[in-house]
Biotite code that builds the C-alpha atoms (Angstrom):
import biotite.structure as struc

atoms = struc.array([
    struc.Atom([0.007, 0.011, 0.013], chain_id="A", res_id=1, res_name="MET", atom_name="CA", element="C"),
    struc.Atom([1.226, 3.499, -0.872], chain_id="A", res_id=2, res_name="ARG", atom_name="CA", element="C"),
    struc.Atom([0.058, 6.377, 1.262], chain_id="A", res_id=3, res_name="TYR", atom_name="CA", element="C"),
    struc.Atom([-0.025, 9.952, 0.055], chain_id="A", res_id=4, res_name="ARG", atom_name="CA", element="C"),
    struc.Atom([-0.366, 12.149, 3.080], chain_id="A", res_id=5, res_name="VAL", atom_name="CA", element="C"),
    struc.Atom([-0.592, 15.971, 3.237], chain_id="A", res_id=6, res_name="MET", atom_name="CA", element="C"),
    struc.Atom([-0.663, 18.134, 6.338], chain_id="A", res_id=7, res_name="VAL", atom_name="CA", element="C"),
    struc.Atom([-2.492, 21.282, 5.172], chain_id="A", res_id=8, res_name="ALA", atom_name="CA", element="C"),
    struc.Atom([-5.756, 23.144, 5.323], chain_id="A", res_id=9, res_name="GLU", atom_name="CA", element="C"),
    struc.Atom([-8.824, 20.991, 4.441], chain_id="A", res_id=10, res_name="ASP", atom_name="CA", element="C"),
    struc.Atom([-9.738, 22.812, 1.237], chain_id="A", res_id=11, res_name="ASP", atom_name="CA", element="C"),
    struc.Atom([-10.639, 21.984, -2.381], chain_id="A", res_id=12, res_name="THR", atom_name="CA", element="C"),
    struc.Atom([-7.124, 22.657, -3.788], chain_id="A", res_id=13, res_name="ASP", atom_name="CA", element="C"),
    struc.Atom([-5.421, 20.267, -1.358], chain_id="A", res_id=14, res_name="HIS", atom_name="CA", element="C"),
    struc.Atom([-8.037, 17.579, -1.931], chain_id="A", res_id=15, res_name="LYS", atom_name="CA", element="C"),
    struc.Atom([-7.551, 17.902, -5.620], chain_id="A", res_id=16, res_name="SER", atom_name="CA", element="C"),
    struc.Atom([-3.825, 17.606, -5.323], chain_id="A", res_id=17, res_name="GLN", atom_name="CA", element="C"),
    struc.Atom([-4.222, 14.439, -3.304], chain_id="A", res_id=18, res_name="LEU", atom_name="CA", element="C"),
    struc.Atom([-6.692, 12.960, -5.731], chain_id="A", res_id=19, res_name="GLU", atom_name="CA", element="C"),
    struc.Atom([-4.329, 13.580, -8.641], chain_id="A", res_id=20, res_name="THR", atom_name="CA", element="C"),
    struc.Atom([-1.504, 11.942, -6.791], chain_id="A", res_id=21, res_name="ALA", atom_name="CA", element="C"),
    struc.Atom([-3.648, 8.922, -6.026], chain_id="A", res_id=22, res_name="LYS", atom_name="CA", element="C"),
    struc.Atom([-4.737, 8.632, -9.632], chain_id="A", res_id=23, res_name="GLN", atom_name="CA", element="C"),
    struc.Atom([-1.112, 8.674, -10.866], chain_id="A", res_id=24, res_name="ARG", atom_name="CA", element="C"),
    struc.Atom([-0.092, 6.014, -8.409], chain_id="A", res_id=25, res_name="LEU", atom_name="CA", element="C"),
    struc.Atom([-3.017, 3.834, -9.338], chain_id="A", res_id=26, res_name="ASN", atom_name="CA", element="C"),
    struc.Atom([-2.249, 4.318, -13.068], chain_id="A", res_id=27, res_name="ALA", atom_name="CA", element="C"),
    struc.Atom([1.354, 3.209, -12.375], chain_id="A", res_id=28, res_name="ALA", atom_name="CA", element="C"),
    struc.Atom([0.000, -0.014, -10.778], chain_id="A", res_id=29, res_name="GLY", atom_name="CA", element="C"),
    struc.Atom([0.215, 0.944, -7.127], chain_id="A", res_id=30, res_name="PHE", atom_name="CA", element="C"),
    struc.Atom([-2.610, 0.619, -4.597], chain_id="A", res_id=31, res_name="GLU", atom_name="CA", element="C"),
    struc.Atom([-2.796, 4.068, -2.996], chain_id="A", res_id=32, res_name="ALA", atom_name="CA", element="C"),
    struc.Atom([-4.517, 5.698, -0.098], chain_id="A", res_id=33, res_name="SER", atom_name="CA", element="C"),
    struc.Atom([-4.650, 9.424, 0.648], chain_id="A", res_id=34, res_name="THR", atom_name="CA", element="C"),
    struc.Atom([-5.085, 11.438, 3.820], chain_id="A", res_id=35, res_name="ALA", atom_name="CA", element="C"),
    struc.Atom([-5.424, 15.167, 4.466], chain_id="A", res_id=36, res_name="LEU", atom_name="CA", element="C"),
    struc.Atom([-4.300, 16.001, 8.024], chain_id="A", res_id=37, res_name="LEU", atom_name="CA", element="C"),
    struc.Atom([-4.560, 19.129, 10.010], chain_id="A", res_id=38, res_name="GLN", atom_name="CA", element="C"),
    struc.Atom([-2.278, 20.306, 12.832], chain_id="A", res_id=39, res_name="GLY", atom_name="CA", element="C"),
    struc.Atom([1.495, 20.561, 13.374], chain_id="A", res_id=40, res_name="ALA", atom_name="CA", element="C"),
    struc.Atom([3.330, 18.600, 10.686], chain_id="A", res_id=41, res_name="VAL", atom_name="CA", element="C"),
    struc.Atom([5.678, 16.434, 12.678], chain_id="A", res_id=42, res_name="GLN", atom_name="CA", element="C"),
    struc.Atom([3.216, 15.211, 15.368], chain_id="A", res_id=43, res_name="PRO", atom_name="CA", element="C"),
    struc.Atom([0.483, 14.715, 12.682], chain_id="A", res_id=44, res_name="SER", atom_name="CA", element="C"),
    struc.Atom([2.768, 12.570, 10.484], chain_id="A", res_id=45, res_name="LEU", atom_name="CA", element="C"),
    struc.Atom([4.064, 10.538, 13.432], chain_id="A", res_id=46, res_name="HIS", atom_name="CA", element="C"),
    struc.Atom([0.548, 9.849, 14.639], chain_id="A", res_id=47, res_name="GLN", atom_name="CA", element="C"),
    struc.Atom([-0.526, 8.775, 11.144], chain_id="A", res_id=48, res_name="TYR", atom_name="CA", element="C"),
    struc.Atom([2.509, 6.515, 10.868], chain_id="A", res_id=49, res_name="GLN", atom_name="CA", element="C"),
    struc.Atom([1.617, 4.795, 14.171], chain_id="A", res_id=50, res_name="ARG", atom_name="CA", element="C"),
    struc.Atom([-2.065, 4.575, 13.371], chain_id="A", res_id=51, res_name="ASP", atom_name="CA", element="C"),
    struc.Atom([-1.475, 2.969, 9.950], chain_id="A", res_id=52, res_name="ASN", atom_name="CA", element="C"),
    struc.Atom([1.591, 0.800, 10.852], chain_id="A", res_id=53, res_name="ASN", atom_name="CA", element="C"),
    struc.Atom([3.746, 2.627, 8.305], chain_id="A", res_id=54, res_name="VAL", atom_name="CA", element="C"),
    struc.Atom([7.291, 1.226, 8.291], chain_id="A", res_id=55, res_name="ASP", atom_name="CA", element="C"),
    struc.Atom([9.004, 3.726, 6.016], chain_id="A", res_id=56, res_name="LEU", atom_name="CA", element="C"),
    struc.Atom([8.133, 7.292, 5.353], chain_id="A", res_id=57, res_name="MET", atom_name="CA", element="C"),
    struc.Atom([9.593, 9.287, 2.465], chain_id="A", res_id=58, res_name="VAL", atom_name="CA", element="C"),
    struc.Atom([9.005, 12.990, 2.474], chain_id="A", res_id=59, res_name="MET", atom_name="CA", element="C"),
    struc.Atom([9.135, 15.583, -0.221], chain_id="A", res_id=60, res_name="GLY", atom_name="CA", element="C"),
    struc.Atom([8.535, 19.208, 0.207], chain_id="A", res_id=61, res_name="ALA", atom_name="CA", element="C"),
    struc.Atom([8.028, 22.006, -2.353], chain_id="A", res_id=62, res_name="TYR", atom_name="CA", element="C"),
    struc.Atom([6.463, 25.150, -1.287], chain_id="A", res_id=63, res_name="GLY", atom_name="CA", element="C"),
    struc.Atom([6.960, 28.387, 0.436], chain_id="A", res_id=64, res_name="HIS", atom_name="CA", element="C"),
    struc.Atom([7.330, 27.085, 4.004], chain_id="A", res_id=65, res_name="SER", atom_name="CA", element="C"),
    struc.Atom([9.988, 28.137, 6.533], chain_id="A", res_id=66, res_name="ARG", atom_name="CA", element="C"),
    struc.Atom([11.810, 24.853, 5.757], chain_id="A", res_id=67, res_name="ILE", atom_name="CA", element="C"),
    struc.Atom([12.403, 25.857, 2.181], chain_id="A", res_id=68, res_name="ARG", atom_name="CA", element="C"),
    struc.Atom([13.519, 29.378, 3.077], chain_id="A", res_id=69, res_name="SER", atom_name="CA", element="C"),
    struc.Atom([16.367, 28.014, 5.166], chain_id="A", res_id=70, res_name="CYS", atom_name="CA", element="C"),
    struc.Atom([18.236, 26.832, 2.047], chain_id="A", res_id=71, res_name="TRP", atom_name="CA", element="C"),
])
């Protein structure tokens, strides 16, 4: 199972981004699940990882967050 998880506001744009990602994974032959989480990023992701028994988490970031501005 492949999980596509986003921690962001629950809005139409973010839901659309997740649905597009899910469709691409399915088209490539992967079973995919998506989740849109709210709250602080790190604790939200760790809780999702525990709740779904996720062994490996790979993260990618592209945006205008404080993390990106540090580079």
